[in-house]
N, C-alpha and C positions, 0 to 999 in steps of 0.2 A: 777283709775286714766286717765286711756287711752279712759273708756269708758266715763266717764264723760265729756271729754274734746270732744271726737266723738260727743256725744249728744250734746253737748253747740255748734258744728260749725252747726252740722244740722240744731238744730231751728235756727239759725242766717243764714242758705241758703233759710229757707223755708219761713221765716217773710223778706229777701231781694223778695223771687218771687210774696211772696203774694203782697207785695206793689207796686212791677212793672208792675204787671199784671195789679190792679188796673188802676195805672195812664195813662199805657198807651192806655187801653178799655178806659179812661175816654176822653183822647186826639183825640184818633182816630177812635175809633169805635160808635160813637153816630150820626147816621145821624139825629136826630130833637135836638142834642143842637148847642150851640152858640161857636164852638173850634175851628173853621176853620180859625180866627185871631188869636185866642190867638196861635194857632200851626204854622203859617205864623210867628207872632212877635219871636218867639221861634227856626223859622229857626236855624238849624247848619251847621257848615262847614263840609263838609267830606273829607276823605283822597281822594277819585280815584272816577271815573267814575263806575257805576254799575247802568246797565238798565235793568240786568234779570230777578227781581221779575217784571216790569213793563212790561216788554216781554212777560215773563208767563203768568201774567192776561188778555196780550191783547187774547193769546191763550185761556183760559180756561173761559172766562168770556164775551167778549166784540165779541169771533165768535160762527157761530151756528152750528148746527149740520152739515151743508153740507161746513165749513169752510168760511163762507160769512162774512167778522165783518159790525156788526150791529152798526146803527150811537149812540145808548146809550146802558146802564145798570144801574139798581136800586135794588133797595130789593122786587121790585115787579116783578124782570124778564127785558128781550131785548125789544126795541122798535120794533116797529111793521114796520121799512124800513132799507134800509140799503144804503150809496151812495157809488158811483166810488172813489169819494175823497178818503176818508176810503182805498180802496186796493191800489187804486195809493202810497198813502200815507207809506203803510204797505211793498210794493214793494221795496220802496224808500228804508227804514230803512233797509230789508234784502239785497237789493247791499251793502248800507255802513258797514255794519256789516258780510256783505260776505257768507251768510246764504243763500247757494246755493237751497238748498231742501224747505224751507219757500218761497223763491223766487219765485220758479216754482210750488207751491202750487197757492202762491195769483195769479200770471200768470195765471194759468188754472182756477180759479173759475172768476177770473174778467172778460177773455172771454166768460166763460161760462152763466154766469150769466147779465154779462152787455154787450157784446155784439151783437148789434144789427144786422141784415142779410145783413140790409142796408149797414154797417160797423161802425157806428157810436157809440161811448157808450151810454147808457143810463145813466144820470147823478144821477138817483135814480130807484129802486127796491123796492116791495113789500116784505117782509121778510116771508110773507107766502106762496105766490103760486112765485113769481120771476120773476111778472109781471112787465114791465119797465116802468117808464114815459117815452113819448117819444121825449126827450131834449135829446142835450150833453150840456157840458158844457167845456168852454175851458182850464180853469186851470187845471180840472180830467184829461184833455188829455194829456195835457202839463206833469201832472205830471209821468203818467204811462210811455208817451216818455220819459223821463228822467231818470226813472228808470232801462228802459231797457236798454240805452245807460251807466249808472253807471255800471250795471251787467255786458255790454258786455269789460265795459273797465277796469274792476274788473277779468278778464278773466274767468268768471262764468259759463259760457256754450257759446251758438253758439246762438244768438237773429238777426242773421240779418234777419231773414223773419218776424219776430212783431217788428224790427225798420222799415223796410220798409212800414206794414202794417198801425202802429198810424202814422208814416209821411203823409201818405196817407189820411186817416185819418181827422189830424189836415187839413189839406193844402183842401181836400174838402167839411167841413164843418163848418171848425171853421174860413176860411180865404177867400179872393177871390184872393191871389197871390201879393196883395201890404198889407192889414193890416189883422189883427186878429178882432177877433167878438168875441162877450160872449158866443154864444149860438147858436145851428142849432135847430129849432124847425119842428120837423119830421109830423106832422098835417098838416102846414101850410107850409111846405116844403121852408121855408123860415130863415135865420140867422138875428141876430138880429140887431138894426143898428147903434148898441154903443157898446164901449168896457170898462169893467172895470179897472182903473188901476192896480191896485191890482191882477188882473189876468194873469197880461204880465209880467209872472216868465222868469227874462231877462236869468238866468242862465240854463232854459229849452229852451229858446230862441236861445242864443248861440251852446247848443250843436245840435238843428236843422239845423244852419247854419254849424257847422262841418260837418255832418252827410251830406247835401246836400247844399254845399254852390249857387250853381246855384239858386234851385229851392226857397233857404228860406231868401239870402240876400235881396231881399227887405222889405220883412218881418219886417228882422230883422231890417233893418233899418229905418224904419217907429214904429219900437214899441220903438226902442230906441229916436227917435224924439221926440214922445211923451210925453216918461217920461221926459226926460229933459228940455222938455221946458214948460212941466206945471204947472200952477200957483200954487204957495205957501199961503198961510196965517202965522200968528204968529204962534210961539211955536213947528214948521215944522209941523204942518197939512193939507193934500193933498187932493185935489179932488178925487170922488170913481170913475171917468168915463170920456168919453171923445164919445159925440157924434157924430158921423160920417153928420147926417144929418145938423145940428146946425155949425157943426166944433166949438163945443165948448165945455171946460171942466165943467164936471157937481158937483157940491157937494152935499153931504146929507143932508138935509135939516132940519133934524133932532140933529143929532150933528157927534160926530167924533167916530165911532169905533174904535177905538183900534188896532185889528187884521185886520182890512182892512190897518187900515193906517201903521202898522208895517210892513205889506206885502208890500204896495207899498214903505216905505222907500227900503227894501229889494231888491225890484226891481231894486227902483236909483241906488241905491249902485252900483249894477251889472250892472247900463247903465253908471258908471262913476260920477252919480249925487252929489250933497253935502246936506248931512243928519246930517251935525250938529246942526241945531235950533231943531231937535228933539231930540238927542241925550242929546242938553242942556236943553230940556223943562224938559225929564225922568230926568235927574240930580237932577234937582229941586223938583221935587215930591217925589224923592226917600231921598233926604235930609231933607225935611221938611214935611210931610204925612207919608214916609216911605211905601209909594206905588205906585203902576200902575192902575189907574182905568182902567173897560172895555169901557167907555162911558166919553165923554169930550165935554162941550159945546164949542163953538166956541174962546170966553176970554180966556180957561184954566180951567176953574171950571170945577170941576167934576158934570157930569151929573149922574152916577150911579155908586155907592161907591164898587159893587161886582165888584170883584176881578179872575183871571181865570190865571190857570197852560197853558194856549194859550199865552196869554201873554206875561208872564213874560220869556217864551220859545223862542217869538221870540224875546224879546229886548234882552236876552241874547245873540244870534246869531248874532243883528247888534252890541253890545256894541261888542264882541271877532272880530267880523270882522275891525272893528276898533279899534282894538289893546287897549282898553278901559276895562283892567279885574279885575280892582277892581268892578265896575257897571259891567258887565258882570257875575264876582264871587257871587256876592250881587243878579240877579236876576235867576243866577241858583240853590240858595239854595233857592230863594221864588216858586221855580218850585219844589224841592224835598222836601219842607215843605205842598206840595198837596199829595202827595203821603200816601196812607194808610198805617198803619202797619201790618205784615202779620196776627197776633193775632185776625183780622178782618175777615169776611167772603169777604170782597171787597179788601184785602190784595194785595197790587201791585200797584193798582190803583191811577191814578191821579185825585183827585176827590173831589167834593163840601161836605165839612163833613153835613153842615148843613142839604142839600138834602138827602145826601145819592145816588147821582148823579155822573156816570164816562160817560163824553163823550169821542167817540172814536176820536174824532178831537183833544181836547185836550191829552189824552193818547199818541200819535202818536204822535202830536208837542213836545212834553217832549221825547219821546224817539229822537226822530230825533236830536233835539237839543244834546241831551246827547253824540250823537256822534260827532253830527258836533264841539264841541267845546269843544273836549277830551283833558284832562291835563286842562282845567281852575282849577278845585278843586284840583289839586294834589299840 
């Protein structure tokens, strides 16, 4: 009698496992399928923050043999270049989770492969020979400084030398002591004549000011002013840059890129600005369309139906900062809906199921969001 019962129980267990495997593989491991939207629509509420799988994927799949984070990966392998932005994001994430070993590894590899002898960081390197494109990027440099500042503040080590070095690099190559500029071009030895508003990370600029108020006070003030005085359009849409030569704000003629727009909104929030219009627009999109798209026309209509983990990660942060837990949680779960299950070779990655592609930027923005809004899913 007991043997028959055990056989019957075993049969049921095996049947459940088979059905589960078929379902999970269908939803999460078909890079050519149309399951991305279905997976997002069925996004489940989670009980706690768990970014371990995402962190493991970053280390196993997006880092090359020399522990340099590469731009993207898919079933064909890694892309042929990396960007310093990814290294800065990884350093910031390591600082947030207080992982000194990983932080120091990323910091060392950033200096080894991205730091030019002149003193600026390449924004991009070739993944084969690690040759760098001789241009800096303000946003990447600010990320690296912020990561060191957070690590020092979290008592993860002695980083005074690195803080001084990165601060000086930004001051010399990305500013003139009053304004910040998008990049420094080592080939022409000139700075850009504009600054992207989504580059003006006021959180990082606040840290620069706290680190050396005398040096950074004026830059902090002009950056704050540029954000507070910028033009705004309906739906909380912002210009992309400020042109110093014409002294005018510049709009992206092709439409609104929501990653850039959300970064600008976060920067404006940290400059004590009003971001209510954008949040109202996103609430409407969530209510009516159950999505926030990657691109919009200026009239608020969708230009590109595609979605991304990064857009939802940034939106979750903005909602959370403004104490809108309901919509922060909704965006939080949309991010998790992008995460591939462990049964797939790309398990843990925050990727596009249709193409099988995982971008380092999306992966790291998802991980950063999970740390920055801890408890939102509990």
